[in-house]
C-alpha positions as MATLAB code, in Angstrom:
seq = 'MGLLDGITQKDYYEGNNLGNYQFTSLDHIIANFIVSNVGEDKLISKIKRADVAFHAMRALQEFSFDTFKSVKSQQIDLPPSLTMQLPHDYVNYTKLSWVDGSGIKHPLYPTKDTNNPFHILQEDTGEYAFPKENEEVIDGDFEAGNFDAPWYKMSPNDPYSKARMSGGKLQFSHRNRSGLGASAWGYTNVILQPLEVSDKEYVNLSASGLAVDTAGGKTGILRVGLMDSVNGGPDWNNKNFLTTTQNYPGNTRTGNWDPSIFTLTTTNGDPSYLEWNSTVDDVTASTDKELLGINVSNVPPDPFDGSKWVLLVIVSFHEFYDGASGTIELLQDTNNVDNISVTNYYDVTSLQSPSANRNNSSTWNKYKSLTPLENNNDDYRDDAYWPLNGERYGLDPQHAQANGSFFIDQRLGRIHFSSNISGKAVILDYISDSLGTDGEMQVHKFAEEAIYKWMAYAILSTRPNIPEYIVQRYKKERFAETRKAKLRLSNIKLEEITQIFRGKSKQIKH';
ca = [
      98.093  181.336  162.038;
      95.049  179.193  163.166;
      95.358  175.397  163.310;
      92.313  175.114  161.282;
      93.009  177.962  158.985;
      92.693  176.109  155.225;
      90.800  172.865  156.280;
      87.163  173.696  156.504;
      84.019  171.787  157.843;
      83.204  169.949  154.444;
      86.760  168.861  154.759;
      86.758  167.573  158.089;
      82.890  165.642  157.789;
      84.173  163.955  154.747;
      87.686  163.094  156.166;
      89.564  160.342  157.706;
      90.810  162.154  161.037;
      87.462  162.652  163.066;
      88.848  164.009  166.313;
      92.367  164.499  165.738;
      91.988  167.757  166.369;
      92.949  166.426  170.175;
      96.421  165.680  169.454;
      99.597  167.063  168.113;
     102.075  165.070  165.905;
     105.723  164.216  167.420;
     107.105  166.422  164.278;
     105.513  169.526  165.520;
     106.389  168.352  169.455;
     109.909  168.120  168.715;
     109.795  171.581  165.976;
     107.975  173.507  168.676;
     110.372  172.403  171.888;
     113.304  173.428  170.179;
     111.983  176.812  169.017;
     111.337  177.418  172.843;
     114.333  175.934  174.281;
     116.851  176.177  171.979;
     119.350  178.724  171.016;
     121.165  181.504  172.724;
     119.718  182.876  175.508;
     117.682  179.794  176.236;
     117.462  176.571  178.387;
     119.791  174.391  175.646;
     122.510  176.774  173.948;
     122.511  174.485  170.902;
     121.637  170.401  170.154;
     121.059  168.009  167.447;
     117.405  167.606  165.959;
     118.131  164.160  166.013;
     118.891  163.987  169.974;
     115.936  165.846  170.455;
     113.971  163.457  167.975;
     115.520  160.402  170.607;
     114.167  162.066  173.900;
     110.786  162.924  172.360;
     110.109  159.365  171.288;
     111.385  158.119  174.518;
     108.852  160.233  176.316;
     106.049  158.917  174.196;
     107.030  155.369  175.060;
     106.772  156.235  178.588;
     103.273  158.218  178.503;
     101.905  155.489  176.174;
     102.890  152.700  178.834;
     101.539  154.303  181.945;
      99.910  158.098  181.329;
      97.701  157.812  177.872;
      94.431  155.626  177.214;
      95.448  152.490  176.037;
      93.009  152.568  172.990;
      94.591  149.332  170.672;
      92.304  146.633  170.467;
      92.418  143.434  168.332;
      88.972  140.602  167.781;
      88.688  137.437  165.917;
      86.706  134.310  166.694;
      88.631  132.088  168.664;
      89.677  128.724  165.821;
      89.841  125.127  167.429;
      93.650  125.351  167.860;
      92.673  128.107  171.146;
      95.649  129.905  170.353;
      95.624  134.040  169.174;
      98.595  135.726  168.099;
     100.202  138.427  169.834;
     100.253  142.106  167.714;
     102.861  143.027  165.935;
     102.846  145.972  168.016;
     101.626  144.423  171.331;
     103.903  145.305  174.358;
     101.435  144.611  177.453;
      97.869  143.458  177.610;
      94.750  145.827  179.566;
      92.350  143.337  179.476;
      91.218  140.256  177.755;
      87.394  139.101  177.080;
      84.993  137.341  174.845;
      81.959  138.544  173.471;
      78.193  137.296  173.576;
      75.206  137.335  171.957;
      74.007  140.799  173.213;
      78.126  142.219  171.664;
      78.623  142.708  175.922;
      82.022  142.039  176.859;
      82.866  138.914  179.883;
      86.850  139.383  180.859;
      88.881  136.573  180.408;
      91.345  136.285  184.083;
      95.009  134.661  183.627;
      95.428  131.208  184.756;
      99.541  130.541  187.044;
      98.350  126.852  186.871;
      99.680  125.695  183.598;
     102.014  126.749  180.405;
     102.799  125.711  177.079;
     106.973  124.685  178.204;
     109.144  123.576  175.244;
     109.030  120.110  175.330;
     112.152  118.329  175.147;
     112.898  114.999  172.582;
     114.055  112.189  174.842;
     115.287  109.107  174.377;
     113.241  105.839  175.329;
     116.265  105.528  178.743;
     114.952  108.992  179.471;
     118.274  110.927  178.374;
     118.222  114.225  176.027;
     118.213  112.917  172.713;
     120.392  114.886  169.776;
     119.760  113.053  166.779;
     122.284  112.471  164.148;
     119.975  112.261  161.474;
     116.419  114.090  162.416;
     113.471  112.600  159.918;
     111.869  115.718  158.733;
     109.573  114.275  155.877;
     106.487  112.621  157.009;
     105.281  108.993  155.368;
     108.439  109.380  152.972;
     108.495  105.781  152.537;
     104.837  106.070  151.218;
     103.285  103.427  153.049;
     100.103  104.679  154.134;
      98.590  104.223  150.998;
      96.589  107.125  150.870;
      97.021  111.028  150.765;
      96.100  112.748  153.709;
      97.917  115.594  154.727;
     100.734  116.774  155.289;
     101.269  115.723  151.572;
      99.246  117.707  148.796;
      98.538  116.696  144.924;
      98.596  119.622  142.675;
      97.407  117.352  139.871;
      95.606  117.454  137.087;
      92.194  115.385  136.987;
      92.124  111.730  135.766;
      91.906  110.820  132.881;
      95.531  112.613  131.524;
      97.573  112.337  134.756;
      97.526  110.187  138.111;
      99.367  109.756  141.144;
      99.258  107.125  143.859;
     100.918  105.468  146.626;
     100.784  101.590  145.379;
     103.231   98.951  147.184;
     105.290  101.364  149.118;
     105.932  103.676  146.341;
     104.786  106.849  144.824;
     103.469  106.119  141.281;
     103.144  108.079  138.431;
     100.713  107.913  135.688;
     100.778  109.715  132.434;
      98.968  110.008  128.973;
      99.825  112.206  126.043;
      96.721  114.501  124.668;
      95.839  116.977  122.109;
      94.654  120.651  121.567;
      94.621  123.768  123.042;
      96.072  124.734  120.087;
      99.065  122.132  120.547;
      99.029  118.975  118.640;
     101.141  116.607  121.443;
     101.301  117.508  125.354;
     100.581  116.540  128.885;
     100.531  117.332  132.334;
     102.961  117.710  135.234;
     102.000  116.105  138.100;
     102.889  117.596  141.160;
     103.090  116.360  144.994;
     104.738  118.529  147.504;
     104.820  118.663  151.734;
     105.771  121.576  153.813;
     109.006  121.223  156.022;
     110.075  123.353  159.273;
     113.338  124.437  159.139;
     113.080  127.078  162.108;
     116.283  124.897  163.672;
     118.064  124.090  161.181;
     120.457  126.180  158.508;
     121.728  123.104  155.850;
     120.277  120.034  155.201;
     120.789  116.091  153.508;
     118.111  115.498  150.849;
     117.578  112.251  149.428;
     115.182  109.481  147.373;
     114.992  106.731  145.702;
     114.181  106.885  142.425;
     112.932  105.984  138.431;
     112.207  107.715  135.369;
     111.109  105.491  132.509;
     109.935  106.329  129.028;
     106.685  105.990  127.585;
     105.205  103.088  125.709;
     105.933  105.355  122.156;
     108.813  106.454  123.393;
     108.832  109.958  125.178;
     111.220  110.874  127.418;
     110.252  110.412  131.147;
     112.035  113.332  133.666;
     111.680  112.735  137.428;
     113.060  115.228  140.282;
     112.516  116.035  143.593;
     113.910  119.030  145.446;
     113.151  122.021  148.235;
     111.989  125.875  147.233;
     111.516  128.480  149.135;
     107.653  128.634  150.151;
     107.305  132.404  151.035;
     109.218  133.683  147.947;
     108.060  131.093  145.448;
     106.460  127.759  145.340;
     105.046  124.981  141.984;
     103.123  126.523  139.262;
      99.322  125.682  139.212;
      99.172  125.327  136.004;
     100.745  121.874  135.003;
      99.574  121.974  131.361;
     103.143  121.285  129.522;
     103.173  121.811  125.603;
     106.241  123.967  123.852;
     104.675  126.075  121.770;
     100.100  127.131  121.655;
      98.612  128.458  118.577;
      95.556  129.206  121.141;
      97.429  132.362  123.390;
      94.546  133.435  125.639;
      95.347  134.022  129.700;
      95.865  131.249  130.869;
      96.774  129.163  127.845;
     100.732  129.271  128.437;
     103.306  126.613  129.343;
     103.855  125.618  133.427;
     106.479  126.315  135.051;
     106.587  123.231  136.954;
     109.014  121.788  133.557;
     111.496  123.811  134.392;
     114.252  122.912  137.585;
     114.843  126.695  138.650;
     111.631  126.308  140.819;
     114.112  124.504  142.808;
     115.259  128.273  144.567;
     117.206  127.014  146.835;
     121.401  126.153  146.169;
     123.918  123.727  148.152;
     126.959  124.828  150.061;
     128.570  124.084  146.415;
     126.315  126.375  144.599;
     124.281  123.439  143.005;
     120.251  124.026  142.541;
     118.219  122.139  145.242;
     116.831  118.963  143.373;
     117.747  115.734  142.652;
     116.450  114.452  138.770;
     116.193  111.080  137.425;
     115.665  111.270  133.101;
     115.281  108.253  131.077;
     117.698  108.976  128.909;
     120.671  109.139  131.615;
     119.416  106.526  134.414;
     119.233  103.089  134.605;
     115.326  102.417  133.484;
     115.269   98.568  135.161;
     115.659   99.578  138.899;
     115.580  102.540  141.142;
     118.573  104.273  141.928;
     119.223  106.129  145.130;
     120.459  109.769  144.940;
     121.614  111.944  147.336;
     121.693  115.709  148.230;
     123.940  117.244  151.135;
     124.335  120.704  152.667;
     121.270  122.194  151.025;
     121.246  126.106  152.589;
     117.719  126.886  154.546;
     119.262  129.218  157.136;
     118.560  132.418  154.160;
     114.861  131.553  154.228;
     112.481  134.113  154.864;
     110.053  133.693  157.620;
     106.689  133.451  157.550;
     105.086  136.643  158.140;
     102.458  135.417  160.610;
     103.944  133.627  163.032;
     108.146  134.021  162.456;
     108.789  130.285  161.772;
     110.269  129.274  158.714;
     108.748  126.653  156.616;
     110.619  124.866  152.769;
     107.992  123.079  150.325;
     109.372  119.836  149.816;
     108.564  118.929  145.901;
     107.824  115.801  143.509;
     107.981  116.606  140.181;
     106.862  113.817  137.225;
     106.413  114.492  133.506;
     107.340  113.463  129.836;
     108.527  115.259  126.963;
     105.347  114.427  124.444;
     106.356  117.745  122.717;
     109.517  115.545  121.364;
     109.383  115.670  118.044;
     106.320  115.975  115.324;
     104.150  113.078  117.217;
     100.263  112.972  116.852;
      99.648  109.600  118.367;
      97.626  109.349  121.814;
      99.215  107.421  123.811;
      97.300  105.353  126.696;
      97.324  106.042  130.791;
     100.363  103.951  131.676;
     102.287  103.464  134.610;
     105.828  105.554  134.324;
     108.188  107.230  137.065;
     107.833  106.110  140.816;
     109.746  107.661  143.492;
     110.371  106.205  147.687;
     112.072  106.930  150.398;
     112.367  110.556  150.423;
     114.399  111.735  153.497;
     115.845  115.233  154.664;
     117.863  115.278  158.108;
     119.967  117.497  159.320;
     123.496  118.200  157.109;
     125.318  118.891  160.586;
     125.060  116.810  164.404;
     122.740  118.086  166.310;
     123.806  120.559  169.332;
     120.695  121.483  170.644;
     118.109  120.339  172.504;
     115.192  119.301  170.563;
     111.031  118.818  170.629;
     109.559  115.509  169.213;
     107.700  116.203  166.065;
     104.150  116.524  167.555;
     105.257  119.285  170.051;
     107.531  121.700  168.389;
     104.957  124.598  168.830;
     102.445  122.451  170.986;
     103.824  120.909  174.175;
     101.655  118.182  176.037;
     100.729  120.195  178.727;
      98.986  122.505  176.519;
      97.478  119.673  174.486;
      95.829  118.196  177.604;
      94.868  121.720  179.296;
      93.092  122.306  175.960;
      91.596  119.047  175.572;
      89.547  119.510  178.992;
      87.064  121.670  180.336;
      88.352  123.906  182.958;
      88.092  123.705  186.520;
      85.648  126.913  186.700;
      83.033  125.687  185.074;
      82.031  122.865  186.604;
      80.323  124.706  188.986;
      76.289  123.712  189.251;
      75.627  126.716  191.578;
      76.831  129.170  188.904;
      73.731  131.398  188.473;
      73.525  135.211  186.091;
      77.438  135.894  186.642;
      76.896  135.017  190.752;
      77.823  132.015  193.245;
      75.439  130.443  195.312;
      77.094  127.601  197.012;
      75.286  125.838  200.475;
      76.210  127.644  203.876;
      79.895  126.969  204.527;
      81.011  126.471  201.346;
      82.916  129.977  200.060;
      84.914  129.230  202.809;
      88.394  129.325  201.334;
      87.599  130.041  197.737;
      90.211  131.749  195.181;
      88.527  134.852  193.504;
      90.886  134.121  190.954;
      88.792  130.461  190.421;
      85.119  131.932  190.861;
      84.589  132.859  187.827;
      82.850  130.974  184.230;
      84.120  132.953  181.704;
      87.174  131.043  181.116;
      91.219  131.860  181.469;
      93.476  132.514  179.409;
      98.220  132.129  179.267;
     100.732  133.770  177.446;
     103.404  132.135  175.641;
     106.021  134.490  175.479;
     108.565  132.078  173.774;
     105.712  131.413  170.835;
     103.980  135.085  170.421;
     100.814  133.438  171.311;
      97.756  133.544  173.704;
      95.989  130.641  175.166;
      92.903  130.274  176.124;
      90.878  127.385  177.816;
      88.815  125.520  176.050;
      85.251  126.838  176.704;
      85.957  129.751  174.429;
      86.346  128.254  171.335;
      84.471  129.762  168.616;
      83.557  132.746  170.496;
      84.662  136.322  169.163;
      87.742  137.294  171.738;
      89.100  141.109  172.250;
      92.771  141.694  173.190;
      93.034  145.371  174.367;
      96.644  146.299  174.451;
      99.154  148.648  175.412;
     102.175  149.722  172.119;
     104.587  152.354  172.370;
     102.963  154.897  169.838;
     106.337  154.286  167.531;
     104.585  151.780  164.864;
     103.741  154.119  162.497;
     104.003  157.310  161.597;
     100.225  158.347  162.147;
     100.174  157.007  165.426;
     103.219  159.032  166.735;
     101.044  161.923  168.572;
     100.094  163.300  171.663;
      97.147  164.440  173.370;
      97.248  168.070  174.167;
      96.401  167.486  177.813;
      99.596  165.580  177.715;
     101.657  168.638  175.426;
     103.424  170.159  178.844;
     104.539  167.283  180.242;
     105.860  166.063  177.199;
     108.191  169.198  177.222;
     108.990  169.207  180.656;
     109.714  165.054  180.413;
     112.337  165.546  177.409;
     113.506  169.237  178.773;
     114.710  166.948  182.126;
     116.175  164.511  180.111;
     118.084  166.474  177.647;
     119.295  168.609  180.812;
     120.106  165.554  182.787;
     122.431  164.220  180.208;
     124.538  167.119  179.175;
     128.244  168.550  180.846;
     128.191  171.567  183.003;
     124.493  171.927  183.920;
     124.237  172.677  187.257;
     122.441  170.612  189.367;
     119.394  172.996  190.794;
     118.394  173.494  187.046;
     118.249  169.779  186.623;
     116.297  168.898  189.869;
     113.865  172.118  189.003;
     113.153  170.383  185.616;
     112.871  167.122  187.467;
     110.096  168.472  189.992;
     108.187  170.117  186.991;
     108.269  166.517  184.721;
     106.926  164.762  187.515;
     104.110  167.955  188.285;
     103.296  167.426  184.564;
     102.729  164.375  184.952;
     100.917  163.766  187.294;
      98.442  166.927  186.149;
      97.833  164.844  182.429;
      96.891  162.027  184.049;
      94.242  163.902  186.055;
      92.906  165.333  182.790;
      93.434  161.986  181.017;
      91.292  160.629  183.489;
      88.260  161.945  182.174;
      86.707  162.148  185.286;
      83.260  164.051  185.610;
      81.584  164.999  188.118;
      77.785  164.037  187.105;
      79.235  160.727  186.904;
      81.228  160.530  190.258;
      78.274  161.727  191.842;
      75.563  158.699  190.190;
      78.641  156.574  191.345;
      78.203  157.617  194.883;
      74.167  157.251  194.482;
      74.560  153.601  193.654;
      76.453  153.253  196.940;
      73.665  154.743  199.008;
      75.311  157.851  199.080;
      73.663  161.162  199.815;
      75.368  163.733  197.875;
      74.326  167.525  197.522;
      75.574  169.483  194.635;
];
């Protein structure tokens, strides 16, 4: 009958539930309530277990907000972006602090003098801009002349394949090779750029491309398309052969030759890529192609911040494996692409942000680039201010500290910190509703009776034909038990109170 029957001390001290005896699971709370309060000649004659569970979970939420202790916390090393993502089960914070070299927490204080507003895109005249074609691709005309972010290479090393920006185009160079159990083969050359499509449902893709045969007459293929960045992506293996006699792990044919890597579709059900093939298209001049209405509305959100991204992927290769050929061709310029564009399919009807300010407004960029005013005080010494005579007059306590400040951007779910916190360990102590996982749905035994009274009052106050005096009686009992639970959970110890008063020069006898 005992609560610890069947659990040995060895099981406890070698297990992962140290200190768990002080809690009762919500399942037990629900079962105990039904046994003690539901049935013939009891407080509640009949009720569904689901109804009891609902009120038990609501009680647990309310007690988590202002009665139970807040035990949840997270620590990060603050990155140069000066932002921290809100936890997945975050409801509110209790304290934010940074940790010094001795492991001591220094409290941070909220600032109400700045924020990270939604930055509105405007015309030169100041009017709000609703661009018909909202360009997404950065350096889609390849005029930069070098590969910097946001373009990324997933290509093999020279001398077998190259991709370079030349003459305002993305120029690919290829050659074939032998070995690895294959007589003649080459590499796929892959270039990509991530694009955020959180504010879009359908987009258009266009580009100007050229695919040509190699000097040895091997077919050139060039593809430009969009793919899901969460559930897909190009293959990091670029070896493109049909078969090989050396079948060991990693020596397999790349998936980048297969157009099925472009996982999205248009409104007509067509795959989300453009293709130039030297056996079909003009091999003397670039050809413009366009694909309309690619559906990006179902792209899954990023698990970290909820934004939606796709990958713009360019693939270039040659069918060196076509036919029995052992002739080695030298590296040569072949396929190229230019003027890649991704635009909205529909006219924009909602306010837009400038591409550089979608997540970071100019207000926030200015704030994080400067040392906050509370840190520009030469009279700061050992957590105390020692200004000259009269200088404390009118001092605002919220600014009389040098620890730093923060504000919470509820729109994007991020905490923004002042620049003096960069690189420091930051701790967020926060409140959840205790309903995130089954393991945390538990009640401290000091508050168990208060939960029963809360549930009883909630059920009785929502049922018909219950006399009002009974409802009011349980309302008073709920209040009394909740107050008792708060006193118990406050964990006040006489000796600790005595020590505090001694520090206040109070003489305490006990």
